[in-house]
N, CA, C, O and the ligand as a Tripos MOL2 file, in Angstrom:
@<TRIPOS>MOLECULE
protein
  257   255    65     0     0
PROTEIN
NO_CHARGES

@<TRIPOS>ATOM
      1 N         -31.2470    7.4880  -50.5420 N.3       1 MET1
      2 CA        -29.9280    6.6780  -51.1330 C.3       1 MET1
      3 C         -30.5790    5.4890  -51.9760 C.2       1 MET1
      4 O         -31.6990    5.0260  -51.7570 O.2       1 MET1
      5 N         -29.7600    5.0970  -52.9070 N.am      2 CYS2
      6 CA        -30.2430    3.7380  -53.4000 C.3       2 CYS2
      7 C         -29.3790    2.8020  -53.1280 C.2       2 CYS2
      8 O         -28.2240    3.0190  -52.7610 O.2       2 CYS2
      9 N         -30.0750    1.2890  -53.3520 N.am      3 SER3
     10 CA        -29.2690    0.3550  -53.0000 C.3       3 SER3
     11 C         -28.9300   -0.5580  -54.1940 C.2       3 SER3
     12 O         -29.7050   -0.5720  -55.1500 O.2       3 SER3
     13 N         -27.8290   -1.3170  -54.1980 N.am      4 TYR4
     14 CA        -27.2660   -1.8400  -55.2690 C.3       4 TYR4
     15 C         -27.1460   -3.5050  -55.1970 C.2       4 TYR4
     16 O         -26.6640   -4.0310  -54.1940 O.2       4 TYR4
     17 N         -27.6010   -4.2730  -56.2920 N.am      5 THR5
     18 CA        -27.2600   -5.7470  -55.9300 C.3       5 THR5
     19 C         -26.0250   -6.0040  -57.0370 C.2       5 THR5
     20 O         -25.9480   -5.3880  -58.0990 O.2       5 THR5
     21 N         -25.2030   -6.8890  -56.6530 N.am      6 ILE6
     22 CA        -24.0660   -7.1440  -57.4540 C.3       6 ILE6
     23 C         -24.0200   -8.7330  -57.1070 C.2       6 ILE6
     24 O         -23.9750   -9.2130  -55.9740 O.2       6 ILE6
     25 N         -24.0410   -9.3910  -58.2550 N.am      7 GLY7
     26 CA        -23.8510  -10.6540  -58.4390 C.3       7 GLY7
     27 C         -23.3980  -11.2940  -59.4000 C.2       7 GLY7
     28 O         -22.6740  -10.6170  -60.1300 O.2       7 GLY7
     29 N         -23.5660  -12.5440  -59.7530 N.am      8 VAL8
     30 CA        -22.9470  -13.3350  -61.0620 C.3       8 VAL8
     31 C         -24.2270  -14.0120  -61.4610 C.2       8 VAL8
     32 O         -24.8710  -14.7250  -60.6920 O.2       8 VAL8
     33 N         -24.6240  -13.7060  -62.9290 N.am      9 PRO9
     34 CA        -25.7720  -14.2860  -63.4460 C.3       9 PRO9
     35 C         -25.4340  -15.9000  -63.5870 C.2       9 PRO9
     36 O         -24.3310  -16.3970  -63.8100 O.2       9 PRO9
     37 N         -26.6360  -16.5430  -63.4030 N.am     10 ASP10
     38 CA        -26.6390  -17.7750  -63.7700 C.3      10 ASP10
     39 C         -26.3750  -18.5020  -65.0370 C.2      10 ASP10
     40 O         -27.1530  -18.3230  -65.9740 O.2      10 ASP10
     41 N         -25.3430  -19.3180  -65.1710 N.am     11 GLY11
     42 CA        -25.0980  -19.7040  -66.5740 C.3      11 GLY11
     43 C         -24.2620  -18.7590  -67.2170 C.2      11 GLY11
     44 O         -23.9600  -17.7020  -66.6640 O.2      11 GLY11
     45 N         -23.8430  -19.0880  -68.4210 N.am     12 GLY12
     46 CA        -23.0210  -18.1940  -69.2670 C.3      12 GLY12
     47 C         -21.5560  -17.9460  -68.7950 C.2      12 GLY12
     48 O         -21.0030  -18.6940  -67.9890 O.2      12 GLY12
     49 N         -21.0420  -17.0000  -69.2690 N.am     13 GLU13
     50 CA        -19.8040  -16.3270  -68.7850 C.3      13 GLU13
     51 C         -19.8150  -16.1170  -67.3670 C.2      13 GLU13
     52 O         -20.8290  -16.2550  -66.6830 O.2      13 GLU13
     53 N         -18.6770  -15.7790  -66.9170 N.am     14 ARG14
     54 CA        -18.4470  -15.3530  -65.4880 C.3      14 ARG14
     55 C         -18.6910  -13.8140  -65.4930 C.2      14 ARG14
     56 O         -17.9370  -13.0690  -64.8670 O.2      14 ARG14
     57 N         -19.5740  -13.4250  -66.0870 N.am     15 GLY15
     58 CA        -19.8660  -11.7200  -66.1390 C.3      15 GLY15
     59 C         -20.2780  -11.4290  -64.5380 C.2      15 GLY15
     60 O         -20.5340  -12.3010  -63.7070 O.2      15 GLY15
     61 N         -20.2760  -10.2460  -64.3600 N.am     16 ILE16
     62 CA        -20.7560   -9.7250  -63.0340 C.3      16 ILE16
     63 C         -21.6940   -8.6460  -63.3250 C.2      16 ILE16
     64 O         -21.3530   -7.7290  -64.0720 O.2      16 ILE16
     65 N         -22.8940   -8.6900  -62.7690 N.am     17 ARG17
     66 CA        -23.9630   -7.8920  -63.0880 C.3      17 ARG17
     67 C         -24.1430   -6.9360  -61.8220 C.2      17 ARG17
     68 O         -24.1450   -7.4640  -60.7100 O.2      17 ARG17
     69 N         -24.2700   -5.7900  -61.9190 N.am     18 VAL18
     70 CA        -24.5370   -4.7440  -61.1310 C.3      18 VAL18
     71 C         -25.7880   -4.0220  -61.5120 C.2      18 VAL18
     72 O         -26.0410   -3.4390  -62.5650 O.2      18 VAL18
     73 N         -26.7210   -4.2230  -60.1480 N.am     19 GLU19
     74 CA        -28.2220   -3.4090  -60.6530 C.3      19 GLU19
     75 C         -28.6580   -2.7710  -59.5140 C.2      19 GLU19
     76 O         -28.4300   -3.1420  -58.3630 O.2      19 GLU19
     77 N         -29.4520   -1.5610  -59.9400 N.am     20 CYS20
     78 CA        -29.9750   -0.7530  -58.8200 C.3      20 CYS20
     79 C         -31.3310   -1.0910  -58.7100 C.2      20 CYS20
     80 O         -32.2470   -0.9470  -59.5200 O.2      20 CYS20
     81 N         -31.3140   -1.5840  -57.5280 N.am     21 ASP21
     82 CA        -32.6860   -1.9650  -56.8310 C.3      21 ASP21
     83 C         -34.1560   -1.0650  -56.9040 C.2      21 ASP21
     84 O         -35.3380   -1.3720  -56.7470 O.2      21 ASP21
     85 N         -33.5150    0.0650  -57.1900 N.am     22 ASP22
     86 CA        -34.7660    1.0620  -56.9460 C.3      22 ASP22
     87 C         -35.1050    1.4420  -58.5890 C.2      22 ASP22
     88 O         -36.2760    1.7100  -58.8560 O.2      22 ASP22
     89 N         -34.3030    1.4610  -59.4520 N.am     23 HIS23
     90 CA        -34.6560    1.8420  -60.5630 C.3      23 HIS23
     91 C         -34.5010    0.6180  -61.5550 C.2      23 HIS23
     92 O         -34.8940    0.8780  -62.6930 O.2      23 HIS23
     93 N         -34.1230   -0.3670  -61.4080 N.am     24 GLY24
     94 CA        -34.1540   -1.5670  -62.3510 C.3      24 GLY24
     95 C         -33.0720   -1.2690  -63.1900 C.2      24 GLY24
     96 O         -32.9780   -2.0080  -64.1710 O.2      24 GLY24
     97 N         -32.2930   -0.4540  -63.0810 N.am     25 GLU25
     98 CA        -31.2440   -0.4240  -64.2330 C.3      25 GLU25
     99 C         -30.3400   -1.0810  -63.8670 C.2      25 GLU25
    100 O         -30.0050   -1.0700  -62.6830 O.2      25 GLU25
    101 N         -29.6580   -1.8870  -64.8680 N.am     26 TRP26
    102 CA        -28.5270   -3.0400  -64.7160 C.3      26 TRP26
    103 C         -27.4540   -3.0180  -65.8270 C.2      26 TRP26
    104 O         -27.7060   -2.6870  -66.9860 O.2      26 TRP26
    105 N         -26.4440   -3.3330  -65.4590 N.am     27 GLU27
    106 CA        -25.3410   -3.5710  -66.4890 C.3      27 GLU27
    107 C         -24.5050   -4.6580  -66.2010 C.2      27 GLU27
    108 O         -24.0830   -4.7770  -65.0510 O.2      27 GLU27
    109 N         -24.1850   -5.5120  -67.1120 N.am     28 GLU28
    110 CA        -23.4060   -6.5570  -67.1130 C.3      28 GLU28
    111 C         -21.8610   -6.5100  -67.4780 C.2      28 GLU28
    112 O         -21.5470   -6.1800  -68.6210 O.2      28 GLU28
    113 N         -20.8730   -6.8330  -66.5280 N.am     29 PHE29
    114 CA        -19.4680   -6.2700  -66.9040 C.3      29 PHE29
    115 C         -18.6750   -7.6910  -67.3730 C.2      29 PHE29
    116 O         -19.1750   -8.7140  -66.9050 O.2      29 PHE29
    117 N         -17.9080   -7.8040  -67.9380 N.am     30 GLN30
    118 CA        -17.2920   -8.9600  -68.1450 C.3      30 GLN30
    119 C         -15.9670   -8.8570  -67.3310 C.2      30 GLN30
    120 O         -15.3750   -7.8070  -67.0820 O.2      30 GLN30
    121 N         -15.6280  -10.0080  -66.9870 N.am     31 PRO31
    122 CA        -14.4510  -10.5320  -65.9680 C.3      31 PRO31
    123 C         -13.1120  -10.0720  -66.5070 C.2      31 PRO31
    124 O         -12.8450  -10.2540  -67.6950 O.2      31 PRO31
    125 N         -12.4190   -9.5930  -65.8370 N.am     32 GLY32
    126 CA        -10.9930   -9.0520  -66.2670 C.3      32 GLY32
    127 C         -10.6290   -7.7640  -65.9520 C.2      32 GLY32
    128 O          -9.4620   -7.3880  -66.0590 O.2      32 GLY32
    129 N         -11.5920   -6.9990  -65.5440 N.am     33 TYR33
    130 CA        -11.4660   -5.5660  -65.2570 C.3      33 TYR33
    131 C         -11.1860   -5.5450  -63.8490 C.2      33 TYR33
    132 O         -11.6040   -6.3970  -63.0650 O.2      33 TYR33
    133 N         -10.3500   -4.3900  -63.4860 N.am     34 ARG34
    134 CA         -9.9820   -4.3260  -62.0960 C.3      34 ARG34
    135 C         -11.1620   -3.6630  -61.3620 C.2      34 ARG34
    136 O         -11.6490   -4.2020  -60.3690 O.2      34 ARG34
    137 N         -11.6120   -2.5210  -61.8360 N.am     35 THR35
    138 CA        -12.7580   -1.8180  -61.4350 C.3      35 THR35
    139 C         -13.6770   -1.5680  -62.5910 C.2      35 THR35
    140 O         -13.2280   -1.3330  -63.7130 O.2      35 THR35
    141 N         -15.0930   -1.6200  -62.3040 N.am     36 VAL36
    142 CA        -15.9670   -1.1200  -63.2760 C.3      36 VAL36
    143 C         -16.8410    0.0870  -62.7380 C.2      36 VAL36
    144 O         -16.9780    0.2690  -61.5280 O.2      36 VAL36
    145 N         -17.3070    0.7390  -63.5000 N.am     37 THR37
    146 CA        -18.1780    1.9920  -63.1920 C.3      37 THR37
    147 C         -19.5700    1.7420  -63.7190 C.2      37 THR37
    148 O         -19.7690    1.6900  -64.9330 O.2      37 THR37
    149 N         -20.6060    1.5750  -62.7750 N.am     38 PHE38
    150 CA        -22.1510    1.3000  -62.9800 C.3      38 PHE38
    151 C         -22.7470    2.8210  -62.9330 C.2      38 PHE38
    152 O         -22.5240    3.5540  -61.9690 O.2      38 PHE38
    153 N         -23.4170    3.1750  -63.9050 N.am     39 TYR39
    154 CA        -24.1250    4.4480  -63.8710 C.3      39 TYR39
    155 C         -25.6740    4.3880  -63.9610 C.2      39 TYR39
    156 O         -26.2590    4.0750  -64.9970 O.2      39 TYR39
    157 N         -26.2260    4.6770  -62.9240 N.am     40 CYS40
    158 CA        -27.7570    4.5780  -63.1210 C.3      40 CYS40
    159 C         -28.3430    5.7680  -63.2990 C.2      40 CYS40
    160 O         -28.1450    6.6940  -62.5130 O.2      40 CYS40
    161 N         -29.0870    5.8650  -64.2960 N.am     41 GLU41
    162 CA        -29.6740    7.3600  -64.6340 C.3      41 GLU41
    163 C         -30.7550    7.8560  -63.9210 C.2      41 GLU41
    164 O         -30.9530    9.0690  -63.8430 O.2      41 GLU41
    165 N         -31.6540    6.8280  -63.2600 N.am     42 GLY42
    166 CA        -32.3350    7.1890  -62.2920 C.3      42 GLY42
    167 C         -31.6720    7.7600  -61.0230 C.2      42 GLY42
    168 O         -32.1890    8.7440  -60.4930 O.2      42 GLY42
    169 N         -30.5990    7.2250  -60.5220 N.am     43 CYS43
    170 CA        -29.8960    7.9350  -59.4890 C.3      43 CYS43
    171 C         -29.0660    9.1290  -59.8760 C.2      43 CYS43
    172 O         -28.8250    9.9730  -59.0130 O.2      43 CYS43
    173 N         -28.7310    9.2320  -60.7770 N.am     44 GLY44
    174 CA        -27.6550   10.0900  -61.5650 C.3      44 GLY44
    175 C         -26.3580    9.7300  -60.7820 C.2      44 GLY44
    176 O         -25.4960   10.6020  -60.6720 O.2      44 GLY44
    177 N         -26.1880    8.6400  -60.2940 N.am     45 LEU45
    178 CA        -24.8070    8.5620  -59.5280 C.3      45 LEU45
    179 C         -24.0750    7.5020  -60.1380 C.2      45 LEU45
    180 O         -24.7050    6.5770  -60.6490 O.2      45 LEU45
    181 N         -22.6890    7.5130  -60.1550 N.am     46 GLU46
    182 CA        -21.9640    6.4260  -60.4390 C.3      46 GLU46
    183 C         -21.4670    5.6930  -59.4900 C.2      46 GLU46
    184 O         -21.0290    6.2580  -58.4880 O.2      46 GLU46
    185 N         -21.4300    4.4110  -59.5910 N.am     47 LEU47
    186 CA        -21.1580    3.2990  -58.5680 C.3      47 LEU47
    187 C         -19.6900    2.7070  -59.1050 C.2      47 LEU47
    188 O         -19.5530    2.1760  -60.2070 O.2      47 LEU47
    189 N         -18.6210    2.8920  -58.1340 N.am     48 GLU48
    190 CA        -17.6200    1.9990  -58.4240 C.3      48 GLU48
    191 C         -17.4770    0.8210  -57.8300 C.2      48 GLU48
    192 O         -17.6140    0.7800  -56.6070 O.2      48 GLU48
    193 N         -17.1830   -0.3460  -58.5420 N.am     49 VAL49
    194 CA        -17.2810   -1.7470  -57.9040 C.3      49 VAL49
    195 C         -15.6860   -2.1890  -58.2600 C.2      49 VAL49
    196 O         -15.1310   -2.0780  -59.3540 O.2      49 VAL49
    197 N         -15.1440   -2.7000  -57.0570 N.am     50 ASP50
    198 CA        -13.7610   -3.4850  -57.3440 C.3      50 ASP50
    199 C         -13.9690   -4.8740  -57.3710 C.2      50 ASP50
    200 O         -14.3230   -5.5450  -56.4020 O.2      50 ASP50
    201 N         -13.6840   -5.3960  -58.7870 N.am     51 LEU51
    202 CA        -14.0370   -6.5660  -58.8180 C.3      51 LEU51
    203 C         -12.8480   -7.6820  -58.4580 C.2      51 LEU51
    204 O         -12.9890   -8.9050  -58.4870 O.2      51 LEU51
    205 N         -11.6330   -6.9360  -58.1080 N.am     52 ARG52
    206 CA        -10.6290   -7.8010  -57.5530 C.3      52 ARG52
    207 C         -11.0520   -8.3790  -56.1210 C.2      52 ARG52
    208 O         -10.5150   -9.4110  -55.7200 O.2      52 ARG52
    209 N         -11.7690   -7.8850  -55.5460 N.am     53 ASP53
    210 CA        -12.1580   -8.3150  -54.3120 C.3      53 ASP53
    211 C         -13.3500   -9.0840  -54.1840 C.2      53 ASP53
    212 O         -14.3310   -8.4720  -53.7630 O.2      53 ASP53
    213 N         -13.4850  -10.3640  -54.4720 N.am     54 PRO54
    214 CA        -14.9520  -10.9560  -54.8640 C.3      54 PRO54
    215 C         -15.5830  -11.1880  -53.2760 C.2      54 PRO54
    216 O         -16.7840  -11.2910  -53.0280 O.2      54 PRO54
    217 N         -14.7450  -11.2300  -52.5150 N.am     55 ALA55
    218 CA        -15.3080  -11.4250  -51.1440 C.3      55 ALA55
    219 C         -16.3230  -10.2570  -50.7980 C.2      55 ALA55
    220 O         -17.3590  -10.3630  -50.1400 O.2      55 ALA55
    221 N         -15.8530   -9.2460  -51.3220 N.am     56 ASP56
    222 CA        -16.3470   -7.9770  -50.8420 C.3      56 ASP56
    223 C         -17.8590   -8.2160  -51.5420 C.2      56 ASP56
    224 O         -18.8320   -8.5090  -50.8460 O.2      56 ASP56
    225 N         -17.9400   -8.0570  -53.0070 N.am     57 TRP57
    226 CA        -19.4490   -8.0480  -53.4350 C.3      57 TRP57
    227 C         -20.1100   -9.4340  -53.3900 C.2      57 TRP57
    228 O         -21.3220   -9.5080  -53.5900 O.2      57 TRP57
    229 N         -19.4400  -10.4560  -53.1560 N.am     58 ARG58
    230 CA        -20.3340  -11.7530  -52.8750 C.3      58 ARG58
    231 C         -20.8900  -11.5020  -51.4770 C.2      58 ARG58
    232 O         -22.0810  -11.8050  -51.4120 O.2      58 ARG58
    233 N         -20.5270  -11.1750  -50.6780 N.am     59 ASP59
    234 CA        -20.9250  -10.8160  -49.3180 C.3      59 ASP59
    235 C         -22.3000  -10.0530  -49.4300 C.2      59 ASP59
    236 O         -23.2910  -10.4290  -48.8060 O.2      59 ASP59
    237 N         -22.2970   -8.8530  -50.3430 N.am     60 LEU60
    238 CA        -23.3770   -8.4030  -50.6200 C.3      60 LEU60
    239 C         -24.4410   -9.1100  -51.0600 C.2      60 LEU60
    240 O         -25.5340   -9.0190  -50.5010 O.2      60 LEU60
    241 N         -24.1870  -10.0360  -52.3110 N.am     61 GLY61
    242 CA        -25.3430  -10.6930  -52.8520 C.3      61 GLY61
    243 C         -25.9610  -11.6200  -51.9980 C.2      61 GLY61
    244 O         -27.1900  -11.6900  -52.0410 O.2      61 GLY61
    245 N         -25.3110  -12.3740  -51.1980 N.am     62 GLU62
    246 CA        -25.8000  -13.6300  -50.5030 C.3      62 GLU62
    247 C         -26.4410  -13.0690  -49.2630 C.2      62 GLU62
    248 O         -27.2690  -13.8160  -48.7410 O.2      62 GLU62
    249 N         -26.2290  -11.9070  -48.6840 N.am     63 ARG63
    250 CA        -27.1490  -11.4400  -47.5790 C.3      63 ARG63
    251 C         -28.3590  -10.9480  -47.8260 C.2      63 ARG63
    252 O         -29.0980  -10.6960  -46.8740 O.2      63 ARG63
    253 N         -28.7550  -10.7360  -49.0770 N.am     64 CYS64
    254 CA        -30.0610  -10.2270  -49.4880 C.3      64 CYS64
    255 C         -30.8910  -11.2210  -49.5120 C.2      64 CYS64
    256 O         -32.0650  -11.0370  -49.8330 O.2      64 CYS64
    257 ZN        -30.8920    4.1030  -59.5680 Zn       65 ZN65
@<TRIPOS>BOND
     1     1     2 1
     2     2     3 1
     3     3     4 2
     4     3     5 am
     5     5     6 1
     6     6     7 1
     7     7     8 2
     8     7     9 am
     9     9    10 1
    10    10    11 1
    11    11    12 2
    12    11    13 am
    13    13    14 1
    14    14    15 1
    15    15    16 2
    16    15    17 am
    17    17    18 1
    18    18    19 1
    19    19    20 2
    20    19    21 am
    21    21    22 1
    22    22    23 1
    23    23    24 2
    24    23    25 am
    25    25    26 1
    26    26    27 1
    27    27    28 2
    28    27    29 am
    29    29    30 1
    30    30    31 1
    31    31    32 2
    32    31    33 am
    33    33    34 1
    34    34    35 1
    35    35    36 2
    36    35    37 am
    37    37    38 1
    38    38    39 1
    39    39    40 2
    40    39    41 am
    41    41    42 1
    42    42    43 1
    43    43    44 2
    44    43    45 am
    45    45    46 1
    46    46    47 1
    47    47    48 2
    48    47    49 am
    49    49    50 1
    50    50    51 1
    51    51    52 2
    52    51    53 am
    53    53    54 1
    54    54    55 1
    55    55    56 2
    56    55    57 am
    57    57    58 1
    58    58    59 1
    59    59    60 2
    60    59    61 am
    61    61    62 1
    62    62    63 1
    63    63    64 2
    64    63    65 am
    65    65    66 1
    66    66    67 1
    67    67    68 2
    68    67    69 am
    69    69    70 1
    70    70    71 1
    71    71    72 2
    72    71    73 am
    73    73    74 1
    74    74    75 1
    75    75    76 2
    76    75    77 am
    77    77    78 1
    78    78    79 1
    79    79    80 2
    80    79    81 am
    81    81    82 1
    82    82    83 1
    83    83    84 2
    84    83    85 am
    85    85    86 1
    86    86    87 1
    87    87    88 2
    88    87    89 am
    89    89    90 1
    90    90    91 1
    91    91    92 2
    92    91    93 am
    93    93    94 1
    94    94    95 1
    95    95    96 2
    96    95    97 am
    97    97    98 1
    98    98    99 1
    99    99   100 2
   100    99   101 am
   101   101   102 1
   102   102   103 1
   103   103   104 2
   104   103   105 am
   105   105   106 1
   106   106   107 1
   107   107   108 2
   108   107   109 am
   109   109   110 1
   110   110   111 1
   111   111   112 2
   112   111   113 am
   113   113   114 1
   114   114   115 1
   115   115   116 2
   116   115   117 am
   117   117   118 1
   118   118   119 1
   119   119   120 2
   120   119   121 am
   121   121   122 1
   122   122   123 1
   123   123   124 2
   124   123   125 am
   125   125   126 1
   126   126   127 1
   127   127   128 2
   128   127   129 am
   129   129   130 1
   130   130   131 1
   131   131   132 2
   132   131   133 am
   133   133   134 1
   134   134   135 1
   135   135   136 2
   136   135   137 am
   137   137   138 1
   138   138   139 1
   139   139   140 2
   140   139   141 am
   141   141   142 1
   142   142   143 1
   143   143   144 2
   144   143   145 am
   145   145   146 1
   146   146   147 1
   147   147   148 2
   148   147   149 am
   149   149   150 1
   150   150   151 1
   151   151   152 2
   152   151   153 am
   153   153   154 1
   154   154   155 1
   155   155   156 2
   156   155   157 am
   157   157   158 1
   158   158   159 1
   159   159   160 2
   160   159   161 am
   161   161   162 1
   162   162   163 1
   163   163   164 2
   164   163   165 am
   165   165   166 1
   166   166   167 1
   167   167   168 2
   168   167   169 am
   169   169   170 1
   170   170   171 1
   171   171   172 2
   172   171   173 am
   173   173   174 1
   174   174   175 1
   175   175   176 2
   176   175   177 am
   177   177   178 1
   178   178   179 1
   179   179   180 2
   180   179   181 am
   181   181   182 1
   182   182   183 1
   183   183   184 2
   184   183   185 am
   185   185   186 1
   186   186   187 1
   187   187   188 2
   188   187   189 am
   189   189   190 1
   190   190   191 1
   191   191   192 2
   192   191   193 am
   193   193   194 1
   194   194   195 1
   195   195   196 2
   196   195   197 am
   197   197   198 1
   198   198   199 1
   199   199   200 2
   200   199   201 am
   201   201   202 1
   202   202   203 1
   203   203   204 2
   204   203   205 am
   205   205   206 1
   206   206   207 1
   207   207   208 2
   208   207   209 am
   209   209   210 1
   210   210   211 1
   211   211   212 2
   212   211   213 am
   213   213   214 1
   214   214   215 1
   215   215   216 2
   216   215   217 am
   217   217   218 1
   218   218   219 1
   219   219   220 2
   220   219   221 am
   221   221   222 1
   222   222   223 1
   223   223   224 2
   224   223   225 am
   225   225   226 1
   226   226   227 1
   227   227   228 2
   228   227   229 am
   229   229   230 1
   230   230   231 1
   231   231   232 2
   232   231   233 am
   233   233   234 1
   234   234   235 1
   235   235   236 2
   236   235   237 am
   237   237   238 1
   238   238   239 1
   239   239   240 2
   240   239   241 am
   241   241   242 1
   242   242   243 1
   243   243   244 2
   244   243   245 am
   245   245   246 1
   246   246   247 1
   247   247   248 2
   248   247   249 am
   249   249   250 1
   250   250   251 1
   251   251   252 2
   252   251   253 am
   253   253   254 1
   254   254   255 1
   255   255   256 2
@<TRIPOS>SUBSTRUCTURE
     1 MET1         2 RESIDUE 1 A MET
     2 CYS2         6 RESIDUE 1 A CYS
     3 SER3        10 RESIDUE 1 A SER
     4 TYR4        14 RESIDUE 1 A TYR
     5 THR5        18 RESIDUE 1 A THR
     6 ILE6        22 RESIDUE 1 A ILE
     7 GLY7        26 RESIDUE 1 A GLY
     8 VAL8        30 RESIDUE 1 A VAL
     9 PRO9        34 RESIDUE 1 A PRO
    10 ASP10       38 RESIDUE 1 A ASP
    11 GLY11       42 RESIDUE 1 A GLY
    12 GLY12       46 RESIDUE 1 A GLY
    13 GLU13       50 RESIDUE 1 A GLU
    14 ARG14       54 RESIDUE 1 A ARG
    15 GLY15       58 RESIDUE 1 A GLY
    16 ILE16       62 RESIDUE 1 A ILE
    17 ARG17       66 RESIDUE 1 A ARG
    18 VAL18       70 RESIDUE 1 A VAL
    19 GLU19       74 RESIDUE 1 A GLU
    20 CYS20       78 RESIDUE 1 A CYS
    21 ASP21       82 RESIDUE 1 A ASP
    22 ASP22       86 RESIDUE 1 A ASP
    23 HIS23       90 RESIDUE 1 A HIS
    24 GLY24       94 RESIDUE 1 A GLY
    25 GLU25       98 RESIDUE 1 A GLU
    26 TRP26      102 RESIDUE 1 A TRP
    27 GLU27      106 RESIDUE 1 A GLU
    28 GLU28      110 RESIDUE 1 A GLU
    29 PHE29      114 RESIDUE 1 A PHE
    30 GLN30      118 RESIDUE 1 A GLN
    31 PRO31      122 RESIDUE 1 A PRO
    32 GLY32      126 RESIDUE 1 A GLY
    33 TYR33      130 RESIDUE 1 A TYR
    34 ARG34      134 RESIDUE 1 A ARG
    35 THR35      138 RESIDUE 1 A THR
    36 VAL36      142 RESIDUE 1 A VAL
    37 THR37      146 RESIDUE 1 A THR
    38 PHE38      150 RESIDUE 1 A PHE
    39 TYR39      154 RESIDUE 1 A TYR
    40 CYS40      158 RESIDUE 1 A CYS
    41 GLU41      162 RESIDUE 1 A GLU
    42 GLY42      166 RESIDUE 1 A GLY
    43 CYS43      170 RESIDUE 1 A CYS
    44 GLY44      174 RESIDUE 1 A GLY
    45 LEU45      178 RESIDUE 1 A LEU
    46 GLU46      182 RESIDUE 1 A GLU
    47 LEU47      186 RESIDUE 1 A LEU
    48 GLU48      190 RESIDUE 1 A GLU
    49 VAL49      194 RESIDUE 1 A VAL
    50 ASP50      198 RESIDUE 1 A ASP
    51 LEU51      202 RESIDUE 1 A LEU
    52 ARG52      206 RESIDUE 1 A ARG
    53 ASP53      210 RESIDUE 1 A ASP
    54 PRO54      214 RESIDUE 1 A PRO
    55 ALA55      218 RESIDUE 1 A ALA
    56 ASP56      222 RESIDUE 1 A ASP
    57 TRP57      226 RESIDUE 1 A TRP
    58 ARG58      230 RESIDUE 1 A ARG
    59 ASP59      234 RESIDUE 1 A ASP
    60 LEU60      238 RESIDUE 1 A LEU
    61 GLY61      242 RESIDUE 1 A GLY
    62 GLU62      246 RESIDUE 1 A GLU
    63 ARG63      250 RESIDUE 1 A ARG
    64 CYS64      254 RESIDUE 1 A CYS
    65 ZN65       257 GROUP 0 **** ****
């Protein structure tokens, strides 16, 4: 199983960045979406992230 990092890049706009730790694939999403779909070619999997629940992904990022 792959692990993913979800966080907010420093500076710039308040985009949300999703990265696959295993393959280094990452994609940055602009705010305003309810959910985004991140696809990693290495995993061959799609990950759905709910941006409306900031507490959820912020938790993930800060625990790393
Ligand atoms: Zn991957």
